[in-house]
LOLOVEX-362359 format. One record per residue (C-alpha): residue number from 1; x, y, z. Coordinates in Angstrom, 2 decimals, always signed. Layout:
REM residues N
@k: NUM; xx: X; yy: Y; zz: Z
...
This chain:
REM residues 430
@k: 1; xx: +37.68; yy: +9.46; zz: -83.65
@k: 2; xx: +40.09; yy: +12.28; zz: -84.45
@k: 3; xx: +43.40; yy: +12.15; zz: -82.61
@k: 4; xx: +43.89; yy: +14.39; zz: -79.60
@k: 5; xx: +46.64; yy: +17.00; zz: -79.40
@k: 6; xx: +48.58; yy: +14.64; zz: -77.14
@k: 7; xx: +48.26; yy: +11.77; zz: -79.63
@k: 8; xx: +49.55; yy: +13.89; zz: -82.50
@k: 9; xx: +52.46; yy: +15.31; zz: -80.49
@k: 10; xx: +53.56; yy: +11.93; zz: -79.08
@k: 11; xx: +53.45; yy: +10.31; zz: -82.53
@k: 12; xx: +55.88; yy: +12.96; zz: -83.78
@k: 13; xx: +58.15; yy: +12.57; zz: -80.73
@k: 14; xx: +58.29; yy: +8.77; zz: -81.03
@k: 15; xx: +59.21; yy: +9.12; zz: -84.70
@k: 16; xx: +61.84; yy: +11.84; zz: -84.20
@k: 17; xx: +63.67; yy: +10.02; zz: -81.39
@k: 18; xx: +63.09; yy: +6.47; zz: -82.64
@k: 19; xx: +61.73; yy: +5.65; zz: -79.18
@k: 20; xx: +60.26; yy: +2.21; zz: -79.91
@k: 21; xx: +63.61; yy: +0.95; zz: -81.26
@k: 22; xx: +65.46; yy: +2.37; zz: -78.24
@k: 23; xx: +63.02; yy: +0.73; zz: -75.81
@k: 24; xx: +63.34; yy: -2.58; zz: -77.64
@k: 25; xx: +67.13; yy: -2.30; zz: -77.25
@k: 26; xx: +67.45; yy: -0.95; zz: -73.67
@k: 27; xx: +64.09; yy: -1.75; zz: -72.08
@k: 28; xx: +63.27; yy: +1.94; zz: -71.52
@k: 29; xx: +63.86; yy: +5.41; zz: -72.94
@k: 30; xx: +64.74; yy: +8.59; zz: -71.01
@k: 31; xx: +63.46; yy: +11.78; zz: -72.62
@k: 32; xx: +64.20; yy: +15.39; zz: -71.74
@k: 33; xx: +61.30; yy: +17.70; zz: -70.91
@k: 34; xx: +62.77; yy: +20.18; zz: -73.40
@k: 35; xx: +62.34; yy: +17.60; zz: -76.19
@k: 36; xx: +58.68; yy: +17.20; zz: -75.29
@k: 37; xx: +58.17; yy: +20.96; zz: -74.98
@k: 38; xx: +59.06; yy: +21.42; zz: -78.65
@k: 39; xx: +55.67; yy: +19.92; zz: -79.42
@k: 40; xx: +53.55; yy: +20.67; zz: -76.34
@k: 41; xx: +53.93; yy: +21.51; zz: -72.64
@k: 42; xx: +55.17; yy: +18.46; zz: -70.62
@k: 43; xx: +52.58; yy: +19.09; zz: -67.89
@k: 44; xx: +49.89; yy: +18.43; zz: -70.52
@k: 45; xx: +51.76; yy: +15.62; zz: -72.25
@k: 46; xx: +52.86; yy: +13.49; zz: -69.29
@k: 47; xx: +50.06; yy: +13.57; zz: -66.72
@k: 48; xx: +48.02; yy: +10.39; zz: -67.07
@k: 49; xx: +45.86; yy: +9.82; zz: -64.00
@k: 50; xx: +44.07; yy: +6.80; zz: -65.54
@k: 51; xx: +45.03; yy: +4.15; zz: -68.07
@k: 52; xx: +42.31; yy: +5.50; zz: -70.38
@k: 53; xx: +44.23; yy: +8.80; zz: -70.57
@k: 54; xx: +47.30; yy: +7.26; zz: -72.21
@k: 55; xx: +47.95; yy: +8.33; zz: -75.82
@k: 56; xx: +47.26; yy: +5.71; zz: -78.47
@k: 57; xx: +50.93; yy: +5.04; zz: -79.20
@k: 58; xx: +51.49; yy: +4.20; zz: -75.51
@k: 59; xx: +48.48; yy: +1.87; zz: -75.39
@k: 60; xx: +49.38; yy: +0.11; zz: -78.63
@k: 61; xx: +52.88; yy: -0.66; zz: -77.33
@k: 62; xx: +51.98; yy: -1.28; zz: -73.65
@k: 63; xx: +53.98; yy: +1.72; zz: -72.46
@k: 64; xx: +53.75; yy: +4.22; zz: -69.61
@k: 65; xx: +55.76; yy: +7.24; zz: -68.50
@k: 66; xx: +57.15; yy: +8.40; zz: -65.14
@k: 67; xx: +58.93; yy: +11.61; zz: -64.07
@k: 68; xx: +62.45; yy: +11.02; zz: -62.73
@k: 69; xx: +63.49; yy: +14.67; zz: -62.26
@k: 70; xx: +62.17; yy: +18.13; zz: -63.00
@k: 71; xx: +63.57; yy: +17.85; zz: -66.53
@k: 72; xx: +63.44; yy: +14.13; zz: -67.41
@k: 73; xx: +60.94; yy: +11.32; zz: -67.87
@k: 74; xx: +61.35; yy: +7.59; zz: -68.39
@k: 75; xx: +59.19; yy: +5.60; zz: -70.85
@k: 76; xx: +58.84; yy: +1.82; zz: -70.60
@k: 77; xx: +56.45; yy: -1.12; zz: -70.25
@k: 78; xx: +55.68; yy: -0.19; zz: -66.67
@k: 79; xx: +52.59; yy: -1.43; zz: -64.84
@k: 80; xx: +51.49; yy: +1.79; zz: -63.17
@k: 81; xx: +47.74; yy: +1.61; zz: -62.58
@k: 82; xx: +45.72; yy: +0.12; zz: -59.71
@k: 83; xx: +42.15; yy: -1.03; zz: -60.29
@k: 84; xx: +39.43; yy: +0.52; zz: -58.11
@k: 85; xx: +36.32; yy: -1.43; zz: -57.10
@k: 86; xx: +33.47; yy: +0.22; zz: -55.22
@k: 87; xx: +32.10; yy: -2.43; zz: -52.88
@k: 88; xx: +28.50; yy: -2.26; zz: -51.79
@k: 89; xx: +28.55; yy: -1.21; zz: -48.13
@k: 90; xx: +26.53; yy: +0.85; zz: -45.68
@k: 91; xx: +28.03; yy: +4.36; zz: -45.66
@k: 92; xx: +28.73; yy: +6.18; zz: -42.40
@k: 93; xx: +26.82; yy: +9.47; zz: -41.98
@k: 94; xx: +28.86; yy: +12.47; zz: -40.87
@k: 95; xx: +28.33; yy: +16.21; zz: -41.18
@k: 96; xx: +30.49; yy: +19.29; zz: -40.86
@k: 97; xx: +30.27; yy: +21.23; zz: -37.54
@k: 98; xx: +27.55; yy: +23.90; zz: -37.63
@k: 99; xx: +30.12; yy: +26.54; zz: -36.61
@k: 100; xx: +31.88; yy: +26.29; zz: -39.99
@k: 101; xx: +30.16; yy: +28.50; zz: -42.58
@k: 102; xx: +32.85; yy: +28.73; zz: -45.28
@k: 103; xx: +32.35; yy: +25.20; zz: -46.64
@k: 104; xx: +29.06; yy: +24.63; zz: -48.44
@k: 105; xx: +27.88; yy: +21.02; zz: -48.47
@k: 106; xx: +25.86; yy: +21.76; zz: -51.63
@k: 107; xx: +28.96; yy: +22.99; zz: -53.48
@k: 108; xx: +31.70; yy: +20.36; zz: -53.23
@k: 109; xx: +32.55; yy: +20.44; zz: -56.91
@k: 110; xx: +36.33; yy: +20.75; zz: -56.60
@k: 111; xx: +38.74; yy: +18.20; zz: -55.15
@k: 112; xx: +39.96; yy: +20.66; zz: -52.52
@k: 113; xx: +36.44; yy: +21.50; zz: -51.29
@k: 114; xx: +35.40; yy: +17.84; zz: -51.03
@k: 115; xx: +38.63; yy: +16.97; zz: -49.21
@k: 116; xx: +38.22; yy: +19.94; zz: -46.81
@k: 117; xx: +34.69; yy: +18.76; zz: -46.06
@k: 118; xx: +35.89; yy: +15.20; zz: -45.47
@k: 119; xx: +38.49; yy: +16.47; zz: -42.99
@k: 120; xx: +36.33; yy: +18.90; zz: -41.01
@k: 121; xx: +33.43; yy: +16.43; zz: -40.82
@k: 122; xx: +35.71; yy: +13.88; zz: -39.13
@k: 123; xx: +35.72; yy: +11.38; zz: -42.00
@k: 124; xx: +39.50; yy: +11.31; zz: -42.30
@k: 125; xx: +40.03; yy: +10.88; zz: -38.54
@k: 126; xx: +37.42; yy: +8.13; zz: -38.44
@k: 127; xx: +39.01; yy: +6.32; zz: -41.38
@k: 128; xx: +42.54; yy: +6.55; zz: -39.94
@k: 129; xx: +41.43; yy: +5.70; zz: -36.41
@k: 130; xx: +43.06; yy: +8.70; zz: -34.75
@k: 131; xx: +42.78; yy: +12.48; zz: -34.58
@k: 132; xx: +44.82; yy: +14.28; zz: -37.23
@k: 133; xx: +45.89; yy: +17.76; zz: -38.27
@k: 134; xx: +45.98; yy: +18.95; zz: -41.89
@k: 135; xx: +49.68; yy: +19.74; zz: -42.38
@k: 136; xx: +50.69; yy: +19.33; zz: -46.03
@k: 137; xx: +49.31; yy: +20.04; zz: -49.52
@k: 138; xx: +50.33; yy: +21.19; zz: -53.01
@k: 139; xx: +53.61; yy: +20.73; zz: -54.88
@k: 140; xx: +57.03; yy: +19.91; zz: -53.52
@k: 141; xx: +60.32; yy: +18.31; zz: -54.56
@k: 142; xx: +60.87; yy: +14.57; zz: -54.29
@k: 143; xx: +64.48; yy: +14.56; zz: -53.13
@k: 144; xx: +66.42; yy: +11.39; zz: -54.03
@k: 145; xx: +65.16; yy: +7.82; zz: -53.93
@k: 146; xx: +65.24; yy: +4.71; zz: -56.09
@k: 147; xx: +62.72; yy: +1.94; zz: -56.67
@k: 148; xx: +61.95; yy: -1.09; zz: -58.79
@k: 149; xx: +58.92; yy: -1.30; zz: -61.10
@k: 150; xx: +57.56; yy: -4.35; zz: -62.92
@k: 151; xx: +57.97; yy: -4.17; zz: -66.70
@k: 152; xx: +56.16; yy: -7.36; zz: -67.69
@k: 153; xx: +59.17; yy: -9.69; zz: -67.59
@k: 154; xx: +61.22; yy: -8.35; zz: -64.70
@k: 155; xx: +61.92; yy: -5.20; zz: -62.70
@k: 156; xx: +63.43; yy: -1.94; zz: -63.94
@k: 157; xx: +65.48; yy: +0.04; zz: -61.40
@k: 158; xx: +64.57; yy: +3.74; zz: -61.50
@k: 159; xx: +66.43; yy: +6.59; zz: -59.82
@k: 160; xx: +64.41; yy: +9.69; zz: -58.96
@k: 161; xx: +66.09; yy: +13.00; zz: -58.16
@k: 162; xx: +64.21; yy: +16.26; zz: -57.52
@k: 163; xx: +61.09; yy: +15.31; zz: -59.45
@k: 164; xx: +58.02; yy: +17.41; zz: -58.74
@k: 165; xx: +55.30; yy: +15.72; zz: -56.70
@k: 166; xx: +51.90; yy: +16.93; zz: -55.61
@k: 167; xx: +49.91; yy: +16.00; zz: -52.53
@k: 168; xx: +46.21; yy: +16.84; zz: -52.42
@k: 169; xx: +46.25; yy: +16.52; zz: -48.63
@k: 170; xx: +48.57; yy: +15.35; zz: -45.86
@k: 171; xx: +47.09; yy: +14.59; zz: -42.42
@k: 172; xx: +49.26; yy: +13.88; zz: -39.37
@k: 173; xx: +48.14; yy: +12.08; zz: -36.24
@k: 174; xx: +49.89; yy: +10.67; zz: -33.18
@k: 175; xx: +51.19; yy: +7.56; zz: -34.99
@k: 176; xx: +50.25; yy: +8.07; zz: -38.67
@k: 177; xx: +50.74; yy: +10.50; zz: -41.51
@k: 178; xx: +48.23; yy: +10.01; zz: -44.35
@k: 179; xx: +49.02; yy: +11.20; zz: -47.89
@k: 180; xx: +45.78; yy: +11.48; zz: -49.85
@k: 181; xx: +45.19; yy: +11.59; zz: -53.60
@k: 182; xx: +41.70; yy: +12.95; zz: -54.34
@k: 183; xx: +39.39; yy: +12.69; zz: -57.36
@k: 184; xx: +35.92; yy: +14.18; zz: -57.78
@k: 185; xx: +34.63; yy: +11.34; zz: -59.93
@k: 186; xx: +33.90; yy: +7.64; zz: -59.96
@k: 187; xx: +36.99; yy: +5.88; zz: -61.35
@k: 188; xx: +38.00; yy: +2.43; zz: -62.57
@k: 189; xx: +41.69; yy: +2.88; zz: -61.75
@k: 190; xx: +44.33; yy: +5.42; zz: -60.71
@k: 191; xx: +48.04; yy: +6.02; zz: -61.29
@k: 192; xx: +49.93; yy: +4.49; zz: -58.35
@k: 193; xx: +52.69; yy: +7.08; zz: -58.79
@k: 194; xx: +50.34; yy: +9.65; zz: -57.24
@k: 195; xx: +50.62; yy: +7.76; zz: -53.93
@k: 196; xx: +54.00; yy: +6.02; zz: -54.25
@k: 197; xx: +56.14; yy: +9.13; zz: -54.82
@k: 198; xx: +54.71; yy: +11.08; zz: -51.82
@k: 199; xx: +54.87; yy: +7.87; zz: -49.74
@k: 200; xx: +58.60; yy: +7.48; zz: -50.48
@k: 201; xx: +59.35; yy: +11.15; zz: -49.87
@k: 202; xx: +57.74; yy: +11.20; zz: -46.43
@k: 203; xx: +58.95; yy: +7.73; zz: -45.49
@k: 204; xx: +62.46; yy: +9.19; zz: -45.67
@k: 205; xx: +61.55; yy: +12.28; zz: -43.65
@k: 206; xx: +59.52; yy: +11.11; zz: -40.63
@k: 207; xx: +59.41; yy: +8.10; zz: -38.29
@k: 208; xx: +55.59; yy: +7.76; zz: -38.20
@k: 209; xx: +53.66; yy: +5.30; zz: -40.35
@k: 210; xx: +53.08; yy: +6.86; zz: -43.78
@k: 211; xx: +49.62; yy: +5.79; zz: -44.97
@k: 212; xx: +48.75; yy: +6.11; zz: -48.68
@k: 213; xx: +45.04; yy: +6.85; zz: -49.20
@k: 214; xx: +43.07; yy: +7.20; zz: -52.43
@k: 215; xx: +39.85; yy: +9.22; zz: -52.09
@k: 216; xx: +36.92; yy: +9.89; zz: -54.42
@k: 217; xx: +33.89; yy: +12.13; zz: -54.04
@k: 218; xx: +31.18; yy: +11.25; zz: -56.55
@k: 219; xx: +27.40; yy: +11.45; zz: -56.60
@k: 220; xx: +27.45; yy: +12.82; zz: -53.02
@k: 221; xx: +29.39; yy: +9.83; zz: -51.65
@k: 222; xx: +32.87; yy: +10.03; zz: -50.07
@k: 223; xx: +34.92; yy: +6.84; zz: -50.68
@k: 224; xx: +38.29; yy: +6.09; zz: -49.02
@k: 225; xx: +40.79; yy: +3.38; zz: -50.00
@k: 226; xx: +43.81; yy: +2.69; zz: -47.76
@k: 227; xx: +46.88; yy: +1.00; zz: -49.26
@k: 228; xx: +50.17; yy: -0.33; zz: -48.01
@k: 229; xx: +53.42; yy: -1.02; zz: -49.85
@k: 230; xx: +54.81; yy: -4.32; zz: -48.55
@k: 231; xx: +58.22; yy: -3.33; zz: -49.92
@k: 232; xx: +58.89; yy: +0.40; zz: -49.93
@k: 233; xx: +61.40; yy: +0.03; zz: -52.77
@k: 234; xx: +58.99; yy: -1.87; zz: -55.06
@k: 235; xx: +56.39; yy: +0.20; zz: -56.88
@k: 236; xx: +54.04; yy: -2.73; zz: -57.57
@k: 237; xx: +53.97; yy: -4.03; zz: -53.99
@k: 238; xx: +50.81; yy: -2.04; zz: -53.19
@k: 239; xx: +47.85; yy: -3.75; zz: -51.55
@k: 240; xx: +44.40; yy: -2.46; zz: -50.58
@k: 241; xx: +43.94; yy: -3.01; zz: -46.84
@k: 242; xx: +40.88; yy: -0.92; zz: -45.94
@k: 243; xx: +37.88; yy: +0.66; zz: -47.64
@k: 244; xx: +35.05; yy: +2.79; zz: -46.29
@k: 245; xx: +32.26; yy: +5.07; zz: -47.57
@k: 246; xx: +30.71; yy: +8.15; zz: -45.98
@k: 247; xx: +27.75; yy: +10.37; zz: -46.80
@k: 248; xx: +26.29; yy: +13.63; zz: -45.55
@k: 249; xx: +23.01; yy: +13.09; zz: -43.66
@k: 250; xx: +20.17; yy: +14.07; zz: -45.94
@k: 251; xx: +16.57; yy: +13.31; zz: -46.72
@k: 252; xx: +16.53; yy: +9.89; zz: -48.33
@k: 253; xx: +14.88; yy: +9.30; zz: -51.68
@k: 254; xx: +11.94; yy: +6.90; zz: -51.47
@k: 255; xx: +10.07; yy: +4.85; zz: -54.02
@k: 256; xx: +7.14; yy: +7.23; zz: -53.49
@k: 257; xx: +9.40; yy: +10.13; zz: -54.51
@k: 258; xx: +10.33; yy: +8.37; zz: -57.74
@k: 259; xx: +6.69; yy: +7.44; zz: -58.39
@k: 260; xx: +5.73; yy: +11.11; zz: -58.00
@k: 261; xx: +8.38; yy: +12.16; zz: -60.52
@k: 262; xx: +7.15; yy: +9.51; zz: -62.96
@k: 263; xx: +3.50; yy: +10.53; zz: -62.57
@k: 264; xx: +4.39; yy: +14.19; zz: -63.16
@k: 265; xx: +6.36; yy: +13.36; zz: -66.32
@k: 266; xx: +3.44; yy: +13.97; zz: -68.68
@k: 267; xx: +4.77; yy: +16.96; zz: -70.63
@k: 268; xx: +7.66; yy: +15.91; zz: -72.84
@k: 269; xx: +10.39; yy: +18.06; zz: -74.34
@k: 270; xx: +11.09; yy: +17.86; zz: -78.08
@k: 271; xx: +14.09; yy: +15.72; zz: -78.91
@k: 272; xx: +17.04; yy: +18.15; zz: -79.22
@k: 273; xx: +19.14; yy: +18.24; zz: -82.38
@k: 274; xx: +22.23; yy: +16.92; zz: -80.62
@k: 275; xx: +23.62; yy: +13.36; zz: -80.77
@k: 276; xx: +21.46; yy: +11.00; zz: -78.73
@k: 277; xx: +23.35; yy: +9.94; zz: -75.57
@k: 278; xx: +25.80; yy: +7.06; zz: -75.65
@k: 279; xx: +26.93; yy: +7.20; zz: -72.03
@k: 280; xx: +25.83; yy: +4.11; zz: -70.12
@k: 281; xx: +27.02; yy: +5.22; zz: -66.67
@k: 282; xx: +24.82; yy: +8.11; zz: -65.58
@k: 283; xx: +26.94; yy: +8.52; zz: -62.43
@k: 284; xx: +29.69; yy: +9.80; zz: -64.70
@k: 285; xx: +27.30; yy: +12.28; zz: -66.30
@k: 286; xx: +26.68; yy: +13.63; zz: -62.77
@k: 287; xx: +30.45; yy: +13.76; zz: -62.16
@k: 288; xx: +30.93; yy: +15.81; zz: -65.33
@k: 289; xx: +28.10; yy: +18.18; zz: -64.40
@k: 290; xx: +29.83; yy: +18.70; zz: -61.04
@k: 291; xx: +33.12; yy: +19.51; zz: -62.71
@k: 292; xx: +31.41; yy: +21.96; zz: -65.09
@k: 293; xx: +30.00; yy: +23.76; zz: -62.06
@k: 294; xx: +33.59; yy: +24.66; zz: -61.18
@k: 295; xx: +34.71; yy: +25.72; zz: -64.68
@k: 296; xx: +34.10; yy: +25.37; zz: -68.42
@k: 297; xx: +36.05; yy: +22.58; zz: -70.05
@k: 298; xx: +37.54; yy: +21.95; zz: -73.47
@k: 299; xx: +36.05; yy: +18.81; zz: -75.04
@k: 300; xx: +39.50; yy: +17.33; zz: -75.64
@k: 301; xx: +40.41; yy: +17.93; zz: -72.00
@k: 302; xx: +37.57; yy: +15.78; zz: -70.71
@k: 303; xx: +39.40; yy: +12.51; zz: -71.32
@k: 304; xx: +42.54; yy: +13.95; zz: -69.66
@k: 305; xx: +40.64; yy: +14.96; zz: -66.53
@k: 306; xx: +38.23; yy: +12.05; zz: -66.23
@k: 307; xx: +38.45; yy: +8.30; zz: -66.31
@k: 308; xx: +36.99; yy: +8.28; zz: -69.84
@k: 309; xx: +38.23; yy: +6.76; zz: -73.04
@k: 310; xx: +38.88; yy: +9.54; zz: -75.57
@k: 311; xx: +35.86; yy: +8.66; zz: -77.70
@k: 312; xx: +33.63; yy: +8.73; zz: -74.60
@k: 313; xx: +34.45; yy: +12.37; zz: -73.87
@k: 314; xx: +32.19; yy: +13.63; zz: -76.62
@k: 315; xx: +29.42; yy: +11.22; zz: -75.61
@k: 316; xx: +29.31; yy: +12.41; zz: -72.00
@k: 317; xx: +29.56; yy: +16.09; zz: -72.96
@k: 318; xx: +26.66; yy: +15.65; zz: -75.39
@k: 319; xx: +24.64; yy: +13.92; zz: -72.66
@k: 320; xx: +24.81; yy: +17.08; zz: -70.51
@k: 321; xx: +23.65; yy: +19.14; zz: -73.50
@k: 322; xx: +20.90; yy: +16.63; zz: -74.35
@k: 323; xx: +19.41; yy: +17.04; zz: -70.86
@k: 324; xx: +19.27; yy: +20.81; zz: -71.27
@k: 325; xx: +21.86; yy: +21.43; zz: -68.55
@k: 326; xx: +24.87; yy: +22.53; zz: -70.59
@k: 327; xx: +25.82; yy: +24.13; zz: -73.88
@k: 328; xx: +28.86; yy: +24.24; zz: -76.13
@k: 329; xx: +30.73; yy: +27.20; zz: -77.55
@k: 330; xx: +33.80; yy: +27.72; zz: -79.71
@k: 331; xx: +36.93; yy: +29.55; zz: -78.64
@k: 332; xx: +39.58; yy: +29.61; zz: -81.30
@k: 333; xx: +39.92; yy: +26.07; zz: -82.63
@k: 334; xx: +38.55; yy: +24.48; zz: -79.47
@k: 335; xx: +35.01; yy: +23.56; zz: -78.42
@k: 336; xx: +34.12; yy: +24.15; zz: -74.77
@k: 337; xx: +31.28; yy: +22.80; zz: -72.63
@k: 338; xx: +29.67; yy: +25.02; zz: -70.01
@k: 339; xx: +26.78; yy: +24.65; zz: -67.60
@k: 340; xx: +23.84; yy: +26.84; zz: -68.57
@k: 341; xx: +21.66; yy: +28.67; zz: -66.06
@k: 342; xx: +19.42; yy: +25.64; zz: -65.55
@k: 343; xx: +22.43; yy: +23.37; zz: -65.05
@k: 344; xx: +23.82; yy: +25.62; zz: -62.32
@k: 345; xx: +20.42; yy: +25.78; zz: -60.63
@k: 346; xx: +20.10; yy: +22.00; zz: -60.57
@k: 347; xx: +23.63; yy: +21.37; zz: -59.29
@k: 348; xx: +23.09; yy: +23.84; zz: -56.42
@k: 349; xx: +20.03; yy: +21.97; zz: -55.14
@k: 350; xx: +20.22; yy: +19.89; zz: -51.94
@k: 351; xx: +20.81; yy: +16.17; zz: -52.37
@k: 352; xx: +17.24; yy: +14.90; zz: -52.59
@k: 353; xx: +15.94; yy: +17.65; zz: -54.88
@k: 354; xx: +19.01; yy: +17.47; zz: -57.11
@k: 355; xx: +18.72; yy: +13.77; zz: -57.89
@k: 356; xx: +14.94; yy: +13.85; zz: -58.28
@k: 357; xx: +15.33; yy: +16.77; zz: -60.69
@k: 358; xx: +17.93; yy: +14.87; zz: -62.71
@k: 359; xx: +15.55; yy: +11.90; zz: -62.88
@k: 360; xx: +12.82; yy: +14.28; zz: -64.06
@k: 361; xx: +15.14; yy: +15.68; zz: -66.75
@k: 362; xx: +15.65; yy: +12.16; zz: -68.10
@k: 363; xx: +11.96; yy: +11.21; zz: -68.02
@k: 364; xx: +10.95; yy: +14.39; zz: -69.85
@k: 365; xx: +12.23; yy: +12.60; zz: -72.95
@k: 366; xx: +9.45; yy: +10.31; zz: -74.13
@k: 367; xx: +11.71; yy: +7.42; zz: -75.15
@k: 368; xx: +13.16; yy: +7.21; zz: -71.63
@k: 369; xx: +9.73; yy: +7.46; zz: -70.00
@k: 370; xx: +8.39; yy: +4.63; zz: -72.19
@k: 371; xx: +11.31; yy: +2.33; zz: -71.35
@k: 372; xx: +11.04; yy: +3.25; zz: -67.67
@k: 373; xx: +7.35; yy: +2.31; zz: -67.66
@k: 374; xx: +8.11; yy: -0.94; zz: -69.47
@k: 375; xx: +10.87; yy: -1.71; zz: -66.95
@k: 376; xx: +8.47; yy: -1.26; zz: -64.03
@k: 377; xx: +5.90; yy: -3.43; zz: -65.80
@k: 378; xx: +8.39; yy: -6.27; zz: -66.36
@k: 379; xx: +9.81; yy: -6.04; zz: -62.83
@k: 380; xx: +6.32; yy: -6.31; zz: -61.36
@k: 381; xx: +5.57; yy: -9.63; zz: -63.09
@k: 382; xx: +5.98; yy: -12.84; zz: -61.13
@k: 383; xx: +7.75; yy: -14.64; zz: -63.94
@k: 384; xx: +11.16; yy: -16.05; zz: -63.16
@k: 385; xx: +14.23; yy: -15.03; zz: -65.10
@k: 386; xx: +16.04; yy: -11.81; zz: -65.91
@k: 387; xx: +13.65; yy: -8.88; zz: -65.61
@k: 388; xx: +14.95; yy: -6.36; zz: -68.12
@k: 389; xx: +13.38; yy: -4.76; zz: -71.17
@k: 390; xx: +14.48; yy: -6.64; zz: -74.30
@k: 391; xx: +16.87; yy: -4.72; zz: -76.52
@k: 392; xx: +14.70; yy: -5.29; zz: -79.58
@k: 393; xx: +11.79; yy: -3.55; zz: -77.82
@k: 394; xx: +13.94; yy: -0.51; zz: -76.94
@k: 395; xx: +15.21; yy: -0.30; zz: -80.52
@k: 396; xx: +11.68; yy: -0.52; zz: -81.92
@k: 397; xx: +10.61; yy: +2.45; zz: -79.78
@k: 398; xx: +13.73; yy: +4.40; zz: -80.75
@k: 399; xx: +12.91; yy: +3.90; zz: -84.43
@k: 400; xx: +9.32; yy: +4.94; zz: -83.83
@k: 401; xx: +10.43; yy: +8.25; zz: -82.31
@k: 402; xx: +12.90; yy: +8.94; zz: -85.15
@k: 403; xx: +15.65; yy: +10.06; zz: -82.78
@k: 404; xx: +18.14; yy: +12.60; zz: -84.05
@k: 405; xx: +21.00; yy: +11.32; zz: -86.18
@k: 406; xx: +20.55; yy: +7.58; zz: -85.55
@k: 407; xx: +20.27; yy: +5.32; zz: -88.58
@k: 408; xx: +22.73; yy: +2.40; zz: -88.36
@k: 409; xx: +21.55; yy: -0.80; zz: -86.67
@k: 410; xx: +24.77; yy: -1.03; zz: -84.62
@k: 411; xx: +24.20; yy: +2.52; zz: -83.37
@k: 412; xx: +20.68; yy: +1.67; zz: -82.20
@k: 413; xx: +22.09; yy: -1.16; zz: -80.07
@k: 414; xx: +24.65; yy: +1.05; zz: -78.35
@k: 415; xx: +22.10; yy: +3.79; zz: -77.64
@k: 416; xx: +19.67; yy: +1.18; zz: -76.27
@k: 417; xx: +22.32; yy: +0.27; zz: -73.70
@k: 418; xx: +22.43; yy: +3.91; zz: -72.58
@k: 419; xx: +18.64; yy: +4.08; zz: -72.19
@k: 420; xx: +18.72; yy: +0.94; zz: -70.06
@k: 421; xx: +21.62; yy: +2.32; zz: -67.96
@k: 422; xx: +19.89; yy: +5.65; zz: -67.26
@k: 423; xx: +16.63; yy: +3.93; zz: -66.34
@k: 424; xx: +18.55; yy: +1.63; zz: -63.98
@k: 425; xx: +20.12; yy: +4.71; zz: -62.34
@k: 426; xx: +16.66; yy: +6.10; zz: -61.60
@k: 427; xx: +15.41; yy: +2.73; zz: -60.30
@k: 428; xx: +18.37; yy: +2.51; zz: -57.90
@k: 429; xx: +17.94; yy: +6.00; zz: -56.39
@k: 430; xx: +15.66; yy: +4.97; zz: -53.46
């Protein structure tokens, strides 16, 4: 895949300042924001919310980057990311008070709107175990503090002075102050700095317990993760201590609902002349559709904003187009993805109708309907063993339908995995 703008700029910076040699000598390298700005804006070059977002030269050399002031960053072999696992649990149902009309439960497609809903519905108070007030948000200065971070063989001591931090939401109760980092997507990890820096700032300012919380809103589910730092001066001393999911009460999706969608899927759309989907996790397709509801997005930006590998960005964007819910357009040298009229209509639907409509959009493609039917057939047999459609069967049907732009055997296998993943998403909706 072609290099991103960040990849190209960082390759030039590493070469100009001989950064790898300096890190090998000193264990880290401090770079001025002005040096980065010669190639691209630091805010675009240094914000890596997920390990997948790191430029290739960082990944290849096991490096990460942290801000240490408003004008300086430190690069080293720092372990900065915490894995996120979504446990299967029964979500708590909560709804926003009927007196509030300015927050629309059907339109929570920005991090601020989903976080506002979580607060006013009582989710945050329930999770923290006490009543809170929303007191802090947005950007602020870090002040001075120092900490140790693991570099693979030992700890590096880092001094921070007046770095810029950002808090998506701060909520103060009688004994606790929660600092929350929010994402409107399902993630595999997050950058611990997003919690550690605000935690240290407020730990120095107040005498209440400062509680770091990571929050995601994805596929109409609100997920909270509470952490603690066993040593406030050690970055990698974080530990997950509590996890809880919430949902908005809604009409549940039943097997009968899915059966009705399947039975009505008798008129198929022609296969569009766009790359056939290679995006196994349909939940992430839904996340991207939600983001597009808020604004159009540059294809190269997708991997910066989402927990995608760079090469996956194109795959997930094309999946939205394949389903007839989005379109692409050029602006200068960049290609943007935007929801079309049908995409906006679907994303504005209430929970039950929205997900049944998305299932219908998938099954309107004959290859998906055939594999869905075969999946149901295999699952209904009484034979023991793994009840999935064999890959060779999926590939044979793909070849029969002469899908757009697929010819290599290895490509067929990867696309078969996507078909199976999307069918599984439909099967798990009830």
